[in-house]
N, C-alpha and C positions, 0 to 999 in steps of 0.2 A: 535771895540771900545776899547779905553784904559781906564782901570778901576783900581783904587786903593781902596783896602779895608783897612780901618783903624780900627784895633782891631784884635787880633790873638786868641781870645777865641773860645769857641765851635761854636757859630754861625758865627763869623767872619771868622774862618778857612773854614767853609762850603761855605760861600759866595765867598771866593777866589777860592776854588775848583770848585764851580759851574760855575763861570764866565769863568774860564779856560776851562771848559768842553764845554761851548757853543761858544768858539772861540775868547773870548776877551783877550787882552794883559793885564796881571794882575800883580800888585804889592800888596804885603801883608805887612802892616806896624804894628809894635808894639814897645813900649818903650824898650830900650836896657835892662833894669833891669827886665823886665816882664818874668816870667817863660814860659808863653804860647808862647811868641815870641822866646825865646831862644831855646825851644825844636823844633820849626819849622825851625829855622835857622840852627841848628846843625844837625838835622836828616831828615828834609823835611816831617815830618809826626807827627801826634799826635794820641790820642786814637780814633779819629773819621775819619780822612781823611789822604790820602797820596798825597802830592803835586807833580804835574808834574814838571820836571826840568825847564820848561819855566816860572814858577811863580817866580818872584823876591821877596825874603823876605828881608825886610830892616827895620832898626830903624831910618832912615833918613826921617823925616817928609817932609822936603823941596823936597827931591827927589820923594817921593810918590805923593805929590801934583802937582809937575811939570809934572810928567808922565801922569796924568789922565785927561781925558775929563769928566769922571763921578767918583765922590768920594762917596764910601759907608762907612758909619760910623756904627760900631757895637761895642759899649763899654757899660759899666754900665750907665744906664740912669741918675743916680745922678751925674755922672762925666761929663755930656755933656757940661754944661755951661763953665767950665774952659777950656775944650778941644776946643770947638768951638771958644772961644775968642782967643786962640792961633792960630787956623787955619786962623781966619779972619785978622790976621796981615799980611798975605801973599796976593799976587795978585790972587784972586779967582773969579773975576767978571764973567768970561766966563765958569766957571765950574758948573756942576750939582751936587747936594748933595742929597744923599738918606739915610735917617735915618732908620736903621734896628734894632731898639730896641724898647721895649714897656715899658712905664712908664709915670708917672707924677712927675714933680720936687717937692720934698717934701717941700722945704722951701718957694716956691711961689705958688704952685698949678697950674703951667703953663704946657701946653702941650709941648712935646719935640720940635716940629717945632717952637713954639713960643720962646723957649729957644734959638734955633739955630739962629733965626732971630734977637732976642735981642742982641745976641753975635756978630753980624756983618755979618752973611751969608745972601746974598740977598734973599728976600722972594720969588721972581719969580724963584729962582733956587733950592728951597727946596722941597723935596718929602719924602714920607714915604713908606716903604715896610713892610707889616704885613700879618698875616694869619697863618693858620695851617701848621705844618710840623716839622719833627724831622730829624736831620742829619742821625741818625741810620737807618731810613727808606729810605731817599733820596739816600744814598750811596748803597742801595740794589736795586736801580732803581724802588722804589715804588713811583708813582707820587702823587701830591697833587695840590690844588688850593690855590692861594694867591691873594693879592690885592695891587695895588700901587695907592697912592693918593697924591695930591699936591694942590697948589693954582692956578694951570694953567691946563686946560683941555689938551692943547697941550703937556705940559711936561709929564703929566700922561700918555697920549697915547704913546708918544715917548718911555718912559722908559718901560712901560708894553710890548710894541711890541718888544723892543730890548732885554729884558731879558727873553722872553717866550721861552719854549722848550718843548720837549716831557716829561720832568720831572716835570715842573711847568706850569700850566695853570693860566695866570693872568687875573684878571678883572680890569676894570677901576674904581677907586674910585671916588665918586662924592660928598663926604662930609668929608672933612679932619678933622673937629672937631669930628664927630662921629667915624670916622676910628681910630683916635688916642686914644680917650677916651675908646672906646670899646676894643681895643687891650690891653691897659694898665689894664683895670679893669678885664679882663679875668684871669689875674694872681692872683687876689684876690680870685676869685672863685676856682682857682687851689689849693690854700691853704686850702680852706674849704673842697674840695674834699679829700685832704690828711687827714684832721682831721676826716672826716667821715670814711675813710679807717682805721685809727688808732683806732677808737672807734667801728669798725665793724658795722657801720650804712650805709653800702654801698647802700642800697635801697633808701636812701634819696638823692642820686645823681640826680635822675630824677626830683624831686621837686626843687633841687638846680638849675638845668639848667633852669627851667621855671621861678622861682622867681628871680634868679640872673640876668637873661637877662632883666627881667621886671624892676628891680631897676636901672640897668645900662641905660636902655632906658630913664628913667625919668631924670637921670643925664645928658645924652647927650642933651636932649631937653632943659633943664635948662641952659646948657652952649652954646646954640645957634645952635646945630646940629640937624640932622634928627634922631628921635628916632628909626626909622626902621634900622639904621646902627647897632644897638645892635643885630639884628637878622641876620646879614650878616656874611661874612667871618672873619671880624676883631674880632668878639666876639663869638656869638653862633657857628659859623662855625669852631671856634678854640677849642671848648669845648672837643672834643674827645681827642685831643692831650694834653690837659691840665688837664682834670678831670679824665681821665682813663689811660693814658699812663704810663708805668713804666719809661719812659725817662723824664717825666716832673719834673723839679726842684721844681716848686712851690707845686705840689702835694706831692712830696717826703718830702719837708720841713714841710708841715702840718702834715704828717704822723709821721715824726721823732719827731716833737714837742710833739705830744700826747704821744708818747712812751718814751719821755725823753731822746732821743738820739741826738747826735750832727749831724749837716748837714752843711758842709763847702763850698758848692757850691752856686753860686749866685742865689737867689730867688727874682726876682724883685717885686713880690707881697707884700713883707714885707714893703718896703718903700712906695709902691703905696697905700697900705691900709691906712697908716697914712695920705698920701697926699689927697686921695679921701675923707676920712672921714672929713677932714678940709674943702674941697671944698663943700661937701654936706651940711655941717652945715652952711657955709656962704650963700649958695643959697637956704637953707631951703628945701632940697630934702630928702625925706624919703628913707634911704638906710640901713635897719636893718641888712642885712647880712654883708655888708661892715663894719658897726659900730661894729658888734660883733667881726669880725676879728681884728679890731683896738683895741678893749678892751682886746682881748686875748694877742695881741702883746705888747701893750703899758702899760696896767694896770694889766697884768698877771692874768686875770680872767680865771678860769678853763673852758676848752671847753664844758664840759657837762653842766655846769651852764648856759653858753650862749645859748646852744641849748634849754634847759628848758625855758629860758626867751623868746626865739623866739617863742616857741610853746604856751607861755602864753599871747602873744599879742592879742589885741582885734580882733574879727572876722571882716572881711571886704569883699567887693566884689572882686572877683579874678582880675578883670581888672580895679579896681579903681585906680585913678592917685595917 
């Protein structure tokens, strides 16, 4: 299969490396001015992976799109609309697109597949690839499980069967709403986990897993998905790599925030917390943990005050809606 990966960042570089590993013909695209692209173009490697010489690294978007049967997009979620609009100006009707990032568009509250479709990519050709896994583990041959979902069972099956290997076991997603929302919202919980680490409240991570998944399940249901998706690979199944891993950008962002230290790498949970808080308010969904993160980020409420407020909420049944 001919694959182009659009985006040369941490995850994008892994996806190019992985597709080459499983025998696909790979182009890796990045903007010419982008540091991540330049380092791969000049050296064939970054801090995570070393590219085989058969991978073509290019800043020519037309060449990358022309090459591919399947196009993987791995960029910042908030930049997708503009990028997808640019892609849709080309002849792409016979190409499959796989979104490999996790987020909700902050300005609209839309899922990323919705953003891609609204930007001109055909709905029947759009899929998402989410789930647990860190480059640092995959490149040591530590396997993991992931999920692919789309609006077409045939497309989902084709992509999952094509991308599977001894390194990644794929499952067929059956609820694209829940898959996307769950994947995006787990980054919010990653920020909370980092806050707990920074405050030395590590034992609260267990309750965070239980209560975080519960409120995300409520949101998925309100958005028209299956609330059980919150307990699958897209969300709860991704908690270990998000809430506990030293590699998690979102966890590290939360920890750095509490400690008053800068953190300059992409943490998608920041924009996602703001976006999800708006969606939850619009749909009248109770999401106290997400709202607390949003208050911390947007209104600069001290994390300890937010935890005190969460503990002061009225008592309720554990599985009340």
